[in-house]
C-alpha positions as CSV (number, residue, x, y, z in Angstrom):
1,M,-39.6,-69.3,-141.3
2,H,-40.6,-70.3,-137.7
3,D,-37.3,-69.5,-136.5
4,Q,-37.2,-66.1,-138.1
5,A,-40.6,-65.2,-136.4
6,S,-39.2,-66.4,-133.1
7,T,-36.2,-64.3,-133.5
8,L,-38.3,-61.1,-134.5
9,R,-40.2,-61.4,-131.5
10,E,-37.3,-61.7,-129.2
11,V,-35.5,-58.7,-130.8
12,V,-39.0,-56.7,-130.4
13,R,-39.4,-57.7,-126.7
14,A,-35.9,-56.9,-125.9
15,S,-35.8,-53.4,-127.5
16,S,-39.2,-51.7,-127.2
17,P,-42.1,-53.9,-127.5
18,Q,-44.7,-51.1,-127.1
19,Q,-43.4,-49.4,-130.2
20,L,-44.8,-52.2,-132.3
21,D,-47.6,-53.8,-130.3
22,A,-49.1,-50.4,-129.2
23,P,-47.1,-47.6,-130.8
24,A,-47.2,-44.4,-128.9
25,G,-49.2,-41.4,-130.4
26,H,-51.3,-41.4,-133.3
27,Q,-51.4,-44.3,-135.8
28,P,-53.1,-44.5,-139.3
29,V,-56.1,-46.7,-140.0
30,A,-54.4,-49.6,-142.1
31,I,-56.3,-51.1,-145.0
32,A,-55.0,-53.8,-147.0
33,I,-56.5,-54.0,-150.6
34,T,-56.1,-57.4,-152.2
35,S,-57.5,-59.7,-154.9
36,G,-57.6,-63.3,-155.3
37,K,-56.3,-63.0,-159.0
38,G,-54.4,-60.4,-160.9
39,G,-56.0,-58.2,-163.4
40,V,-58.9,-57.3,-161.5
41,G,-57.8,-53.4,-161.2
42,K,-57.0,-53.8,-157.7
43,T,-53.9,-51.1,-157.9
44,N,-56.0,-48.6,-159.8
45,V,-58.8,-49.0,-157.1
46,V,-56.0,-48.2,-154.5
47,A,-54.7,-45.3,-156.5
48,N,-58.0,-43.6,-156.9
49,L,-59.3,-44.3,-153.2
50,A,-56.2,-42.7,-152.1
51,V,-56.6,-39.6,-154.3
52,A,-60.4,-39.4,-153.3
53,L,-59.5,-39.7,-149.4
54,A,-56.9,-37.1,-149.8
55,K,-59.4,-34.8,-151.6
56,M,-61.6,-35.1,-148.7
57,G,-58.8,-33.6,-146.3
58,K,-57.0,-36.9,-145.3
59,Q,-53.5,-37.5,-145.1
60,V,-52.9,-40.8,-147.0
61,L,-49.7,-43.1,-147.5
62,I,-49.6,-45.7,-149.8
63,L,-47.4,-48.8,-149.2
64,D,-46.7,-50.8,-152.3
65,A,-46.4,-54.1,-150.7
66,D,-46.0,-56.0,-154.1
67,F,-42.4,-56.7,-153.6
68,G,-42.1,-58.7,-156.8
69,L,-43.9,-56.6,-159.2
70,A,-44.3,-53.2,-157.9
71,N,-46.5,-50.7,-160.1
72,I,-48.3,-47.9,-158.2
73,D,-45.7,-45.5,-159.0
74,V,-46.1,-46.2,-162.7
75,L,-49.9,-45.7,-162.4
76,F,-49.3,-42.2,-161.1
77,G,-46.8,-41.6,-163.9
78,L,-43.7,-41.1,-161.1
79,A,-40.4,-42.3,-161.5
80,P,-38.8,-42.8,-157.9
81,K,-35.2,-42.5,-157.4
82,H,-35.1,-45.1,-154.6
83,N,-37.2,-47.8,-153.2
84,M,-37.6,-49.6,-149.9
85,G,-34.6,-51.9,-151.0
86,D,-32.5,-48.8,-150.5
87,F,-33.8,-48.4,-146.9
88,V,-33.9,-52.0,-145.7
89,F,-30.3,-53.0,-147.5
90,G,-28.9,-49.5,-147.7
91,D,-28.4,-46.3,-146.0
92,K,-31.4,-44.2,-147.2
93,A,-33.8,-42.9,-144.4
94,L,-37.3,-43.8,-145.2
95,E,-38.4,-40.0,-145.5
96,E,-36.1,-39.9,-148.5
97,I,-37.6,-42.9,-150.3
98,V,-41.2,-41.6,-149.9
99,I,-42.5,-39.9,-153.1
100,E,-45.5,-37.4,-153.4
101,G,-48.3,-38.3,-155.7
102,P,-51.4,-36.2,-156.7
103,N,-53.3,-34.5,-154.1
104,G,-50.4,-34.8,-151.6
105,V,-50.7,-38.6,-151.4
106,K,-47.5,-40.2,-150.0
107,I,-46.1,-43.2,-151.7
108,L,-43.8,-45.7,-150.2
109,P,-42.4,-47.6,-153.5
110,A,-41.6,-51.1,-153.4
111,A,-38.5,-52.7,-154.5
112,S,-39.6,-54.2,-157.7
113,G,-37.9,-57.3,-159.0
114,I,-35.6,-57.5,-155.8
115,E,-36.0,-60.9,-154.5
116,Q,-34.6,-60.2,-151.1
117,M,-37.5,-58.2,-150.1
118,T,-39.7,-61.2,-150.1
119,A,-37.5,-63.1,-147.4
120,L,-36.2,-60.4,-144.9
121,T,-34.3,-61.3,-141.8
122,P,-35.9,-60.4,-138.5
123,E,-33.7,-57.6,-138.1
124,Q,-34.6,-56.1,-141.6
125,Q,-38.2,-56.6,-140.7
126,L,-37.9,-54.6,-137.5
127,K,-36.2,-52.0,-139.3
128,L,-39.1,-51.7,-141.7
129,V,-41.7,-51.9,-139.1
130,R,-40.0,-49.0,-137.1
131,G,-39.6,-46.7,-140.1
132,I,-43.2,-47.2,-141.3
133,T,-44.6,-46.7,-137.8
134,A,-42.7,-43.4,-137.7
135,L,-44.2,-42.3,-140.9
136,G,-47.7,-43.2,-139.6
137,E,-47.6,-40.6,-137.0
138,H,-48.6,-38.0,-139.5
139,T,-50.8,-40.1,-141.3
140,D,-54.6,-40.8,-141.3
141,Y,-54.8,-43.8,-143.7
142,L,-52.4,-46.5,-144.6
143,L,-53.5,-48.0,-147.8
144,I,-51.6,-51.5,-148.3
145,D,-51.5,-52.5,-152.2
146,T,-50.8,-56.2,-151.7
147,A,-49.6,-58.6,-154.5
148,A,-52.3,-60.6,-156.1
149,G,-52.6,-64.3,-155.0
150,I,-52.4,-66.1,-151.7
151,S,-48.5,-66.1,-150.8
152,S,-47.6,-66.1,-147.2
153,N,-46.3,-62.3,-147.5
154,V,-50.0,-61.3,-148.8
155,I,-51.8,-63.2,-146.1
156,N,-49.5,-61.7,-143.4
157,F,-50.4,-58.1,-144.7
158,L,-54.0,-59.1,-144.7
159,L,-53.9,-60.4,-141.1
160,A,-51.9,-57.5,-139.7
161,A,-54.2,-54.8,-141.3
162,G,-57.1,-53.4,-139.5
163,L,-59.6,-53.7,-142.6
164,V,-59.4,-55.8,-145.6
165,I,-60.8,-55.1,-148.9
166,V,-61.0,-57.9,-151.6
167,V,-61.4,-56.5,-155.1
168,T,-63.0,-58.8,-157.7
169,E,-64.7,-58.8,-161.1
170,P,-67.8,-60.5,-162.6
171,E,-66.0,-63.1,-164.1
172,P,-65.9,-66.7,-162.8
173,T,-62.2,-67.1,-162.0
174,A,-62.2,-63.7,-160.0
175,I,-65.1,-64.7,-158.1
176,V,-63.8,-68.1,-157.2
177,D,-60.5,-66.7,-156.4
178,A,-62.1,-64.0,-154.3
179,Y,-64.0,-66.4,-152.1
180,L,-60.8,-68.4,-151.7
181,M,-59.4,-65.3,-150.0
182,V,-62.2,-64.9,-147.9
183,K,-61.9,-68.7,-147.0
184,I,-58.3,-68.5,-146.0
185,L,-58.8,-65.4,-143.8
186,A,-61.9,-66.9,-142.3
187,H,-59.9,-70.0,-141.1
188,R,-56.8,-67.8,-140.1
189,E,-58.9,-65.1,-138.4
190,S,-62.5,-65.7,-138.1
191,A,-63.2,-62.2,-136.5
192,K,-61.3,-60.4,-139.5
193,K,-63.9,-57.9,-141.2
194,I,-63.8,-58.4,-145.0
195,Y,-65.4,-55.9,-147.4
196,I,-66.0,-56.9,-151.1
197,L,-65.5,-54.3,-153.9
198,V,-66.7,-55.6,-157.3
199,N,-64.9,-53.7,-160.1
200,N,-65.8,-53.3,-163.8
201,V,-69.6,-54.0,-163.7
202,V,-72.6,-52.7,-165.7
203,G,-74.5,-51.5,-162.9
204,R,-75.6,-52.2,-159.4
205,D,-77.6,-55.3,-160.1
206,E,-74.4,-57.1,-161.6
207,A,-72.3,-56.0,-158.5
208,N,-74.9,-57.4,-156.2
209,S,-75.1,-60.8,-158.1
210,V,-71.2,-61.0,-157.8
211,F,-71.5,-60.1,-154.1
212,Q,-74.3,-62.6,-153.4
213,Q,-72.4,-65.4,-155.0
214,I,-69.4,-64.9,-152.5
215,D,-71.5,-63.9,-149.6
216,K,-73.9,-67.1,-149.9
217,V,-71.0,-69.6,-150.2
218,S,-69.1,-67.8,-147.4
219,N,-72.1,-68.1,-144.9
220,R,-72.8,-71.6,-146.0
221,F,-69.6,-73.2,-145.7
222,L,-67.5,-70.8,-143.7
223,N,-70.3,-69.3,-141.4
224,K,-68.7,-66.0,-142.5
225,Q,-70.4,-62.9,-143.5
226,V,-68.7,-60.5,-145.8
227,E,-70.0,-56.9,-146.6
228,L,-70.2,-55.3,-150.0
229,L,-68.1,-52.0,-149.8
230,G,-69.3,-50.9,-153.2
231,F,-68.8,-51.2,-156.8
232,V,-67.1,-49.5,-159.8
233,E,-68.9,-49.2,-163.2
234,R,-67.3,-50.1,-166.3
235,D,-66.1,-46.9,-167.8
236,K,-64.0,-46.1,-170.8
237,N,-62.9,-43.0,-168.8
238,L,-61.2,-45.4,-166.3
239,V,-59.2,-46.9,-169.3
240,E,-58.4,-43.6,-170.5
241,A,-57.1,-42.3,-167.1
242,V,-54.7,-45.3,-166.8
243,G,-53.3,-44.6,-170.2
244,N,-52.7,-41.0,-169.1
245,Q,-51.1,-42.2,-165.7
246,M,-53.8,-40.3,-163.7
247,A,-56.5,-41.1,-161.2
248,V,-59.9,-41.1,-162.9
249,V,-61.2,-39.1,-159.8
250,N,-59.0,-36.4,-160.9
251,M,-59.0,-36.5,-164.7
252,A,-62.8,-37.1,-165.3
253,P,-64.5,-36.6,-161.7
254,N,-68.2,-36.6,-162.9
255,T,-68.0,-39.8,-164.9
256,P,-69.6,-43.2,-163.6
257,A,-66.3,-44.7,-162.4
258,A,-64.9,-41.6,-160.7
259,R,-68.3,-41.1,-158.8
260,C,-68.5,-44.8,-157.8
261,L,-64.7,-44.5,-156.3
262,T,-65.6,-41.3,-154.6
263,S,-68.8,-42.9,-153.2
264,I,-66.7,-45.9,-151.9
265,A,-64.1,-43.5,-150.2
266,R,-66.7,-41.7,-148.4
267,K,-68.2,-45.0,-147.1
268,L,-64.8,-46.2,-146.1
269,N,-64.2,-43.1,-144.1
270,Q,-67.5,-43.5,-142.3
271,I,-66.7,-47.1,-141.4
272,C,-63.2,-46.3,-140.2
273,S,-64.5,-43.4,-138.1
274,R,-67.0,-45.7,-136.4
275,K,-64.5,-48.6,-135.9
276,K,-61.8,-46.6,-134.4
277,E,-64.2,-46.3,-131.4
278,E,-64.9,-49.9,-131.5
279,Q,-61.6,-51.6,-132.2
280,R,-58.2,-51.3,-133.1
281,V,-57.7,-50.5,-136.8
282,S,-54.1,-49.8,-137.0
283,M,-51.3,-52.3,-138.0
284,S,-50.6,-55.4,-135.9
285,W,-47.0,-55.4,-136.7
286,E,-46.2,-58.7,-135.0
287,E,-48.9,-60.5,-136.9
288,L,-47.2,-59.1,-140.1
289,F,-44.2,-61.6,-139.7
290,E,-45.8,-64.5,-137.9
291,P,-45.1,-67.7,-140.1
292,A,-48.1,-68.3,-142.5
293,S,-48.6,-72.1,-142.4
294,P,-49.6,-73.6,-145.9
295,Y,-53.1,-73.6,-146.5
296,V,-54.6,-77.0,-146.8
297,G,-57.6,-77.5,-149.0
298,A,-57.4,-74.5,-150.8
299,G,-58.6,-76.1,-154.0
300,S,-61.9,-77.3,-152.5
301,T,-65.1,-75.3,-152.4
302,N,-65.9,-75.7,-148.9
């Protein structure tokens, strides 16, 4: 892994380093959405935030970065003919692979079940980086739907993104795993801003309680503050929308969950508008392929 990362840097510097380290022209805000564990509704959050941002007039591209179990296309009821594997390992152009979802949201489907996508060579990594960078010239937001868990692939996407959102639920293991994600990022890059989104709650009080549990421990043991981005109320309409393969913000826009997700999208847009003036919020491509050293002490509380 270390040799691969070194080779990638050499290839980048020998070709056009400015294309990756400081891409010419417009580059989108890159937001990685993750969760410490599966089953907390992360991909549904990604889908609905993408549609809500698009309804605000933003150009949105979703990168399905779960190279093992891709499912953002399934959530939208789409059946892509091609995926990133056809670009990385084949002769398809990235533009041929991108599919259009609701409200003009663009989706870059992952290569579900293709094991090689989790272990790309430096040359394949560079090809992927250049392709996505070119797509980003016409995009306001790049939403990265990571796999669940703390694999090196997931951590590298989080470190490379401009902003990180950790999705959790009011369930003890989900809360602990969300804190673990914060802990790993705090150790790897202490300045990384981390936002918490609490899904499937009965109201604001429960969301605040979950957030405070994570924030209190993060402050005490990591000297790290996190921020509550928002919460999504428990809503049968959300479950129904998933069954209909639709975004709830389209199917039932005036329901509690849809209102929550729309509010979060507005807040996210405001945050990103401010941050674009203060700091870089686009992808840091070299960080994406840095070797992620095994995290020591992941099972401890502090």
